[in-house]
N, C-alpha and C positions, 0 to 999 in steps of 0.2 A: 503493500499499499504505499503511495506518496504521500508525502507531507503536505503537498499543494493541491489544493483543489481548483482554483483560479475562481472560485462561486463568489469570493469577496472582492473582486478586481473591481467591481463597479461602486463600490463603498457599501456593500450590505452584507450582512452576517446573520446566519440563522440562530434562533432562540432553541432549546430543547421543546418540541412539539411541533418545530417545522417553519414557525411563523419568521418572513424574512424582516429585518429590521436594520434603518442605516447605525452604520458602526460607531457614530458618533452619538446615539440615543443613551438617554440617561440609564436605562437599565443597564447598558452595555458599561457605560462609566462606571457604575456602581460595581459589577463583578469585575471589571478590569482591575478597579483598585483594590478589590479583594486580592485578586491574584497579585498584584503588586507588592502587597503586605504578605502574602505568604510567601513570595520570594525573598523579600527582606529579610523573613523568618529564616528563611534558607540561608541566608548570609552569615546571619548570627551563628546559626548551628556550625557554619564552616571556621568558625573560631575556635571549636571545640568547647564549648562552655562546661563547667561541672555536670557531671551526670543527671542530678536532679533536674538542673535547669534545662538540659537536653530532651529530657523525657518531656516536660510539660511543653516545650516547643514543638516536638513532633507531634506530640496529641494535637496540638494548635493548627499546625499545618493540616492535619486532618480534616478537622473542623471546618478549616477555611475553605477546602475542597467541598466538603458539603453546603456551606453557605455560597458558594459561586456556583454550583449546580442549583441550588434553591432559588438563587436571584436569577439563571438564566433561563429559568421555567416559571412563567406565567402560571398563576393560582387556576386559570381556567383551561389549563392544559395538562391537568394531573396526569400521569402517565402510569403510576405506580412503581416506577423504576426508581423516582428521584426520592432520597431522603430529605426531609426538610429541618432545620432549623428547629429547635423547640426550646422553651423556655427552660429546661432543667439543662440545656447545654450553659446557658449563663450563671444557673445554679451552681452547676459543678466549677465555673470559675471562680465566683464567689467563695467557695470552700477552699480552694487553692490559694485567694488572695488572704482569707483569714489565716490560713497555715502560714505563709511566708512573713506575714505581717507581725507574726508573734516572735520573729527574731530580729526583728528591726527596731531602732530607736524610733520614739514619735515625732512626726513631722512637728515642726516649729517655725519653718518659714518655706517658701517656696524654693525647688530645686533647680537649679541650672542644669538642663541636657549635658551630659558627659560622663568622666570618672575613667571607669576601664573600658577597652574596644569593646567588649561585649556589652556593658551596659550602655555605651554611648550608640550603638547600633540598634538596641532595644528602644531606647528613645526615639530613635529616627523612626523605627517600627511603630512606635506609638503615635507619633504625628500622621501617618500615612493609613492609620487604623482609624484617625478622629476625621480625616479626609473622606475615608469610606464611609464612615458613619453618617456623615453629613450629605454624602451622595443619597444614601440609602435613604435617610430622612425625606429628602426632595423627592424620592420616588416613592415613598408611602406616601405623600400628598397626592402622587399622579395616577397611582395602581394601588389595587389591593395587594400586598404581600406579605400580610400578616404583621404583628409585633414583634414576633422572636428575634427576626434579623437586627433590628435596631437594639434591643436589649442587649442581644449577644454581643455586638461591636461597642457599645457602650461600656458594656463590661470588660471586656478585651482590652480595651486601652488603659483600663484602671489596672488590669492585671499586668500588662507591660510596663507600666509606670513602677510596679512593685516588683516586677522581675529586675528592672534597671536597678533599682536601690538594693535589692537581696544579692544581684550579682556584684555590684561595689562592695558590698558586704564580705562576700566570699572571697573576691579578688584583692580585697585591700586598696580598692580605687576610693579616691576622694571625692565624696558628693559635695559640690560649691552650693552652699547657700545664697540666695538672690535676696538683697536688702535694697531698701528704697536708696540708700546711702552708698551704694555699689558704686554708683557712677555721678558724679555732681554735674549739675546744667552747665557748666563751664567746659567741661571737657568734650 
């Protein structure tokens, strides 16, 4: 089987269920950003994070494939072959967040993205996740997609923030706190 089909050469692509849509449709932007997020987690994993973090990231990558397929399949085109993101996926993320946070010092200020290489890439992944969330929210205003995709991405961005902090804790990376006096107006 060839990787190229030439069916998208006119700027359209197919959703699961066969519907043709422009490649710049909001639905495509939404699941394309989820795919970008998944790739960014692959970059984090290429840095060989601790096994505990790698295991979480592996699970998240699998979830993101499910979410991408969910977003690529309009609810009206239920095929029975697509697993949909459900609220329980976000609840599972909450349990991971709670477990990791129990090891972290309480937040007393905003954290500047950075620290170790792994933590910095997790912060970048968090921003991609937030962009994906914004796109999925816009999509939800236009089409019925259910509430679980937005809920999942909202919780996932929280988890990525906590994972970045946890990674810094494990790697000895320094968290830089932002303060209003970090930069004076004259600088």
